[in-house]
N, C-alpha and C positions, 0 to 999 in steps of 0.2 A: 511435531508430531513425538507423538508417545512410540513405547518399542512394538508395539501389537502394529501401527498403520504400518512400520519400516517392516516389518516379518511379512505380511500383506502381499506389500509393494515388492518384493525379494523374491515370493514365489511366485507372481504376476508375472515378473520378469523373466522367472527363470522357466516359465512355459512356454514361451517362443512365440511367436506372431501366428500362426497355425490354431493352437489351442487356444490362443486368446481371442483367432475370430470366433471359432467356435462356440465357446463361453460365448461372448457375448449376441451369436443367433439363438443361442440355445435361451439366454436371460431375456430376448426383445419376443421372443417366441411365447413368453408369456404375457397374455393381455392385461392382465394388472400391470403388472411392469411396462407396457408397452404404452397403455393409457395412461403411465403417471411419468412417465417418459416426454411423450406429447404434450401432455398439460404443461412440464416445466419449461419445456420450449416455446412454448405457446406464450404464457407468461413472461418470461424472459424478454419474448419480444414484444410482447406490448410494456413491459416496463423501460424497454429500450427505447422506443416512441415516448412515452412520456417523460423520462430523461433528457433526450432530444428536443422536445418542443419545449421543454425549461430552460435549457440551457439558453437557446435559441430567445426565447422572454429575458432571463435575464442579460446578457449580452445585449439585446435591444435597450434593455432600461438600462446600463453603465453606458449606453453610446458607443458599444465595442463592436467591430464588425465580426459578423460569424465567418462561416466556413462558405456558404452559397455565396454573402456581400463580397467574400475577396475574390472567389471564383467568378460572379458578373465582371468586377469590377480589372478583373484579368483580360478577359474576353474584350474588355471594350478599348484596354489599354493595347492590344492587338489589333481591333480593328483600327485605331488611327493610327497605330504603328502601319498599317497595309497603306492608307490614305499619305500617310507621309511620304512612304518611298514612289508612290502612284505620283504623289506634287513632286518630289524628286526629279522622279525621270521625265517629268513634262517642263519643267523647268529648264533643265539641262537641254532638250531638245530641242526649247525656243531659242536658248543661248546660241545654239550650236547656230541653228537658222540665223537669226540674227550676226553673228560675224559671218557667215558665209554672204548676209547680204553685203554685209562691208567690204569684206574681197571683192567681188562683183560690183559694186559700185565705186571702184577706184581709190579706197581706202581715203577718200571724201568726209564719212565721217556725220556729215552734214544730218542726216536724216534718224539718226541714233547717238545722242551724245556718249561720251565714255562715263565711266561710274564716277570717277571725280569730278567733271564737271557739271557746269550749273549752264541751264538756258537761261 
């Protein structure tokens, strides 16, 4: 940054927030400036869209996951985790019911062999 740019920045900083807001309002009230600013923003968004598409294509060609792929994967893992929690709860209920039946059967255990026993 050269001295002239630094001088302009110091002057803008010295203006204060209120004066800068007034300056920006006056600047954007000029139709030419407003049109140029909106055209620059539009082109910037178009360029960003192209860069995103090209990056997605490049990652696909390199067989690397994109952010969308990772998000999709995390969603699937969370669904599987929920299913495993539900399965774990059901197995716990079945084991508790099995233990209750064993106790009611008088400890005979003939209906349900223990884990270490073979039939």
